[in-house]
N, C-alpha and C positions, 0 to 999 in steps of 0.2 A: 861388884857393887850390890849391896843389899837394897831391895825394894821396900820402902816404907812411906807411909803418908801420915802426916800429923795434922790434927785439927784442934783448935781451941774454941770452945763455946762456953760463954758465961764463966770464964776463968778456969775451966776444966780442960786440960790438954789430954788428948787420947792419941796413941800411935797405933796405926793399922799396919801390921807386918804383911809382907808379900804383896803389896799393892802400891801403886804410885798415885799421886794426885791426878795425873792425867787419866789414869784408868777409872778413878772415881768420877771425874767429870764426864767421861764418855758414858759411863753407866747412868749417871744422873740425867744426861741428855736423852737417853733411851727409856727413861722411866715411864712415860706415857705408853710406849709400845709394850713394855714388860707388864704394866698394869692391865692393858687390854687383853693380853694373852692369859693372865691369871684369872680375869673375870670369866673366861670361858669354862673354867673348871672349879672355881671356888664355890663353897657352900654359900648360898645367898643369905642365910641367916646367921652363919658362924664361920668366918673366914679361917679360923684356927682348926676347924674340924677336919677329919680325914677326907681325902679327895677321891671321888668316884665320878667319872664323867665320860661321855662319848664325844669325841672331837673329830674334825677332819684330819686326815693323815698329813695334809699340807701344813697344819698348825703344830705338829708334834714337837719340833725342835724349839719353837718359840715358847710353847707351854712347858716343856721340860726346863728351860732356862728360868721361866717365871716362877714355877713351883720351887725350884732350888733357891731362887732369890728371896721369895716371901716366906718360905717355910723351913728351909734348910734340909728338906727331904728330897728323895729321888722318886720319880714316877716309874711305875712299871706299865708298859704299853702292850696291849694285845690287839692285833688286827682283827676286825670283825666283818670285814668285807665292805664292798661299796665305797671304798676310799675312806672308811672311818676306822677309828681306833678307840678301844676302851682303855682309859688311863686311871690308875689309882696310886695313891701315895698316903703315907701316914698322916700328913698334915702337920701344921705348926705345933699344935698341942702335944702330939705324940712323938714329935721329932726332937732333935738335940737342943732346939731353942726354947721348947715349951717347958712348963705349962704356962 
C-alpha cells in the first residue's frame, strides 16, 4: 500500500507522497515543540539565513529535526565541551527550498 495524504484548500487539491494523514496530524500536534527547538538556532532577524549556533547537547536531536522541518537542510554538529555543541546549516535560503 502506497502512503499518500491529500488535502484540499480553497479548491486546490494537493497530494503528498510518502506520508499519511495520521503522520501529518502527529507532526502538526508537535509543531510548538518543533518551533521551540528552531528558535534556539534561528537567526533572530532572518530565519532563512544560514544557521550557526551553540546549543546544549541534550537539545541536538530536537534541533536537528527542527532545522530539517523549517529549512530542508541538515545541520553539522561539533562538540565543543561542557555539554555544548556548535551547529551549522545552510539555512532555508541556501537549501533546496530557497530562495
